[in-house]
Phi, psi and omega in degrees: 000318180296315179295321180295317179294317180296316181292323179294318178296316179297322180293321179296318178294319179298319180295324179296328179278324185279334185303310179303320180295320178295317180298312181296316182299311185290324178285327178295328179291342182262358183288135176269100185294335182290335181265340186258007179079208184268004182293137181302140183298322179294317179294324177298317181294315180298323181297334179291340184259008181297323181280342182212075183301330181295344177296342177294339179261012175291120183106004179299314181296323179291321179294315177294322179294335176275314186288325180297308177294327177300312179294320181295330179275316188295308190288318174298320178293320178300312181296320181293317180294320179296316179296318181295317181296321179293321179295320178297317179296319181291319180293327180278354180078012182262352182290128180241345179069020180286166180297317180295316180298314179297321180294318180291320178297317179296316181296318181293314181293321178293320179296314179296316180296318179295321179295316179296315180297323180295316180296315183296324184264009179301317179304321178293324179292322178298314179295318180300318180296318179296320180297317182289327177290331177283342185297313181294321179297316179291323181292322182289339179281340182274124182240116182279359181299121184298321182297318181293327178293314180297319180298317182294324179289324179293329180285359176105007179282123182276137178165174179247158177256123182276187185294338180267001179086014180269149174279124178265109183279157179291324181256109182281141180274353180286141182238147179282166179299323180295319179296318179293321177298320177295322179296319179299316181295319180294324182279319190235358183083180180300327181298335181297332179288344180248018177296131182083005183296320181294314179296320179295322179295316180297317180295319180292322177299313181294313182295314181294317180297316180292316183295303183287328177296315178293319180298313182295320179296316179295320180297313180294322181298310182291328178294316179290325179295320179294321178297317179297319179294321178294320179295321179294324179293325179291328178285000000 
């Protein structure tokens, strides 16, 4: 329970830091450089959020909603697969406990767990991506210029002016994650929620296997190295 609470808290903090980077990255990939001149795509994207910096955190809940279940699925499955693989090796008499063997077992179990978690959480990732791509569009529409706000109100546009000088319309263009998910299903069917799932699974398998496999190998190496040094000191 303590580990679950600690990992969930760390994931929420991590998502708060990563969300702006994700928003900028995904919107920068959609910039048409031929129409925007020589200006860097990242700078173009950031400029859209000058009037509404908080728009950089649009999609935080979707990112956290994807990463929390991903972590909750991946790590318990990873630990179970690693334990099972070691037991199989020991029962067959092939287990040697070497650094290479532990690294390969960790990489294989982490890769499989990451792939399964990636496929299961793909619908949340699809919704998250749509929310973040809409963030720059919504942010660029908001103009804090007082003159433009007054002009729009004089022209008959109904609304209130908030503390930042934006016109607050009666009908908000923001959509919830559930609404966006329904739109995806209506446009592309249920399969649309799993678009990119295979590529995401392969990437997660490779990334998780390489990351945790290297981490476990390094951890065991330094632990054994420290034991050897302590033994040499005693001698």
